N, C-alpha and C positions, 0 to 999 in steps of 0.2 A: 606592672605599669606597661611593659612591652606588649603583653597580650591585649590589654585594654586599648592601647593605641592602634594595634593591628586590627582589632575588631572595628574600631571607629573608622579606620581608613577604608576597610572593606565596605562598611555601610555607606560611607560617603561616596565611594566609587560606584556602588550599586545605584544610589540615588542619582548620581550624575549620569550614569548610563540610561536610566529610565527617563530623566529629563531630556537628554539628548535625543532619544528615540521619539519622545512626544513632540519635540521641536521639529524634527525631520518630517514627521507625519503632518504636523500642523502646516508646515510650509507647502507640502504637496497639496493638501486639501484647499489651501488658500489661493493656489495658483490659478490663473485664468485658463491655462491649458487643461488642468485637471477638471475644472468645472465644465469646460467644453466637452471633454471626453465623457463625463457623466451624462451630459445632455444627449450625446450620440447614443449611448447605451439605452437611454430612455426612449429615444426616437426609434431605435432599431429593435425594440423588445419583441415585436412580432416576428422579426427575422430570426432572432435568437431561438424563439419557441419553434419556428419552422426547422431550424438546424437541428434542434434536439430530436424532433420527430423523424427527420430524414435519417440521421445517424442511427437512432434507435432501431429503425426498421431494416437496417442492414445487419444480419446476424454476425456475431463476432465471438464464437465459442473459443475456449482455450486452444491455442496453437493454430487457430484458423481466423486470424484477425485481418487478413490481407484485404478483403473486399472493403471493409470499413476503413482500413488504413488508406486505401487508394482514394476513397471519397473524401477523407479528411485531408489528405495531401492537397487535393484540388481546392478545398475550403481555405486552407492556409495560404495557398498561392493566390487565390482570389482576394484574400484579406490584405495582401501586399507585402508578405515576407519575402526575403531573399534566401538563396541557398536551400530551397525547399527540396527535400529528398526523403526516400525511404531507405534506411540503412539495412545491412545484411541480416539483422535480427528481426526486422519488421517494424521498428520504430519509425514514425513519421515526424518530421521536424522542419522548422524554418527559423531563420535568424532575423532579428530586428536589430540593425546596427545602431550602436551608440556613437558618441563623439570621441570616445577614447581610442587607444591603440587597437588595431585589429586582432592582436594576440593578447589583449588584456583580460582582466577578470570577467567572468561570464556568470550571468544569473539565469538559472533554468526554472521554468515553470511547466509542469506536465500534468496530464490526465491520462488515465489508461483506457486503451481501446477495447480490451477484452471484457467479457462478462463471465459469470459462473455457469451459464446455461449451455447445455450440449446442443449439437446440431439437431435441427428439426423442431426446436422450441419456437412456438408462434411468437412473433415480436411485433405484431400490428398494434399500433398505439390506439387506445380507446380514450376518448375525451368525455369527461363529465364536468361541465362548468369550467372552472379553472384548473381542474385536476387532470393529469395525464397518467394513464395506466399502461405499463408494459414492462416485461422483464428487462432489467438493466438500465432503465431510463434515468434513475438517480445515481446508480453505481455502475458506470461513472459517466454516462453519456451527456448529462447536463453540463458537466465540467468541461468536456471537449468543446461544446458550443460556446461556453462562456469564455474560454481562452481565445477562440477565434474572434469573438466579439470585442475582447480587450484590444486585439491588434487593430481592428477596424476603427475603434474609438480613438485609440492613440494616434493613428495616422490621420484621421479626419481632424483631430484637435491640434495637430502639429506638436505633439509631445516629443521632447528630446530627452534622452538619458545619456549619462556618461558611459555606462556599461552596456555591452551588448546583452540582449535578452534572447534566449533560445526557447521557443515554444515547441512542446513535444507531445505527441500522442503516442504513448508507449504501449508495448505488448507485455503480456505475461505477469500482470500483477496478481491476478486471482489464483488461488489454490495451487494446482500443479504447475502453473507458470513460474512460480518460485522467484518472482522479481527479475526474470531473465532480461527484460528490456532495459530496466534501469541498471542492472549489472553491466550490460554491454555498454551503456552510455558512459559509465564511470571507468570501465576497465579497457575498452577497446575502441571507442569512438574517437573521431578526430578532435572532439571537444574535451576529452577526458582530463587533460591537464589544466584546463582553463576554468572549470566549474568551481566557483567559490561560494555560491549561495544557491540553495535548492528549495523549490516549493513543489509539493505534490498536491494537486487539487482533487479531492476524493470525497464523494458524498455531498450532502447539501448543507449541513449545519455550519452556518457562517460564524458562529461563536467559538467553535472548537479549534484548538491548536494542538496537534499531536507532536509533542517534542520528545516522547519516549518511544523507542522502537522495540516491540516485543519480538524477540527472536524465537525461532522454532526449529526443532529437529523432528523429522518424521521418518519412520521406518516401516517397511513391509517385511515381516519375518515369515519365511516359509519353513515349516517344520516337516521333515520327511522321515519315513521309516519303511520297513519291509512290507507292512500291511498284511492282510490275511483274513480268513473267515472268522467271524466274531465268536463262533463256537469251537470250530476245529483248531484254530490257531490261538485260542485263549491263553494268555500268559506271555505273549510276545509284547515287546515294547510298543507303545502307542504314541504317535506324535501329538495326538489331541491332549494327552495328559501333560506333556511338556509345555504345550501352548497354554493350557488352563493354569498350570502352576506359575507360568510367567505373569499372567494377569493377576492372580491372587497375590503374588509377592510384590508386584509393582504397586498394587493398591494398599500395601502396608507402608510404603515409603512416605515419610513425613517431609514436606517441603515448606519453605518459608512463605509466610503471608505477605511479607514485604522484603525484597521485591517479589511481587506476585509470581509464583511459579506453579505450573500445572502439568498434568499428564492425562492421557485418555487412551483407552483401548477402543478403537473406533469401528473398524470394518473387519469382518471375518468370513471365511468360507472354506470349502474343501470336503473331502470324503467322497465315497462312491455310492454306498447304499447303507441302509440301516443295519444290515447284518454283516457288515465288513469293518474290520479294523482299518482305518484310513491309512493310505501310504503318503498322503500329502494334505496338509491344512495350512492356512495362512491367517495372519492377522496384521492389521495396520495400527500403528501407535503414533500418537502426537504428543510432543513435549514442548512446553513454552515457558519463557521467562523474560522479564524486562532486563535481567542481568545476564550477561554473557558468562560470567563465572558460575552462577547458579545453574544455568542451562547446561554447562559443561559437566558439572557435578552430577546432575540428574541423568544425563546421557550415559556417563560411565557407570552409574548405578544400574541403569536399565540393561546395559550390555552384560554386566556381571550376573544379573538376574536371569537373563536368557541362557547364559552359559551354565549356570547352576541348575536350571530347570532341565536342560538337556542331559547333563551329567546325572542328575537325580533319577530320571526315568531310565537311563541306561543301566543304572545300578539296581533299580527296583524290580525290573522284569527281564525276561530272557532276550538276549541279543543274538541268538543262534542263527537267525535269518538276516541279521544286519542291525545296525545301531540307528538311533535317532540322531539326526543332524539338523542344524538350523542355518538357513541362508538369510543373512541380513542385507537388505537393500535400502539405501537412503533414498527416500522419495520426496524429501523436502528439507531444505537447509536455509533458513532465513537468519541473517545475522542480527544480533541485538545491538542496541546503542542508544544514545540520547544526545539531544542538543540542550545544553544547560539553560535553566530558566532565566539566568541572568545574562545570557548572550544577547548581542545586539539584535539578532534576527528575531528571537522570541519577544524581546522588549518592543521592537517595531511592530510585530504582529499584534501584541496586546494593545498598543497605542492605537493602531489602525482600527481594530475592532471596537474599542471604546469610543473612538472619535466618530464612528458611524452608528452609534446608539445601541450597541450590543455589549454583552458582558462576556469577556474572554474566559475560556476554561481550558486549562492545560490537561492533556490526556496522554495515555499510552495506548498504542495499538500496533498492528502489523500492517505496514503500508510501504509504498515505494521509498519513503524517506528513511527506512531502515538502512538502506545501502550507504547514503552519505553519512548518516549518523555513525555507523560502524567505522567508516573511514576517517572520522574526525572532521568532516566538512559540515558546516552549518546547514541543517535541513529540517523542514517541518512539513506537516500535512495540514491543509486547511480545507474548508468547505466552499462550495460554489454558490451558496445562498438559497433563499427560499426555504421550503419545507418539503418533507417527503417521508416515506415509510415503507415497511415491508421489503426492505432490501434483500436480495437473494431469493425472492419468492416470485411466483408467477403473477401475483397481483401487486407487484411493486408500483409505487406511485410517487409523483411530485406535484406540487402546487405551483402554478406559474402565474398566480395573481400578481399583477404588475408591480404594485408598490412594494410588497414584501420580497418579490423576486429581485427587483432592482436593488433594494436596500442590501440584500444579502450578497450581491456581486461586488459592492463597493469596498469592503475591507480587503479583499484580495487584490484589487487594482491599486489601492492605496499603499499596501505594504510592498507590492511589486515595484512600484515607482520609487518608493523610498529607498529600497535596497539597491535599485539600479541607478540611484543618484540622479533623479530628475533635475533637469536644468530649467531655469526660468527663460 
């Protein structure tokens, strides 16, 4: 009887939370201020497209986001935010004050400044009808322009919220950046103790809600040995063998399908010539999981495999000129986490997407939201709307056809205002 009542209570609580979220969203959408803000977005759509093009054409490779950051800083300042600044890590941000206490709970919405493309990549935007083509235009430049548009629309419509909203263009989301900008925001920034709700806007899919954070561990392992002539020194230990054995043994490891856990031997190099036993070779490895526990287990298994492969080669061949050694360097460490599907934030996001005529889909991925998820702070990643494709490729594109583009922007604005407690 107790279990039945407990289950019933949980179901009722879940239904109540869902109904409350839907009510909050309905109130936002029904308000005159929200409707006025939507009208501003509609009126300023050409400006939004112009901002996308302007920012896209400022190169922003990993660790060199400053030029785009400076342009975005001026964009946020012109939109009407206060306390606009670039922090020591390179994040650009501005505050929109609410009516609550100046030290009260803060809502953060951010999009990342960096792209995956190295210096020298051509970033001139090409237009074909309503489609715009350029590296990084959808991941994540469109989102930057949409956030600035939200600020202008909210100000023009006289929208007031109880909570402060911090708009951020962050650095270091892609690859080697390892979420450095968002880590700084939560661990070192002046706002770190105030953030209670977090949105990352990344990509275009307006129906997607990323509430599961895929964590990752990445290693560069350098195997060294004495080296020598392939004929004259035959029989000496070979670092290539230890590296190869590591790959073979890693790929024998069975990992769970749920939570999805993966590994990959990804990049390799080394050696001096075809007729030499190499004295140094390297390989990079990637391990991922939506579960911090499973990721930890896989990492420990990997480390033991490397150690065993080195020991095995040192016992299999001569070490008279020296032994095989392995130097392991962590080159990526993204925390895993999740925001529960029954949390207020996810329910509000689902209600906002549904209310704007789209079908919400929960998802797991590796995004800036990993950081708050890992810290137990409600955080999700959402899309900026419209459509796009070929992300992380030179022919990346987005479609800025006005009706679909505008429709895709509205869920993000709706859920932002609901979580910031919009006032009538």
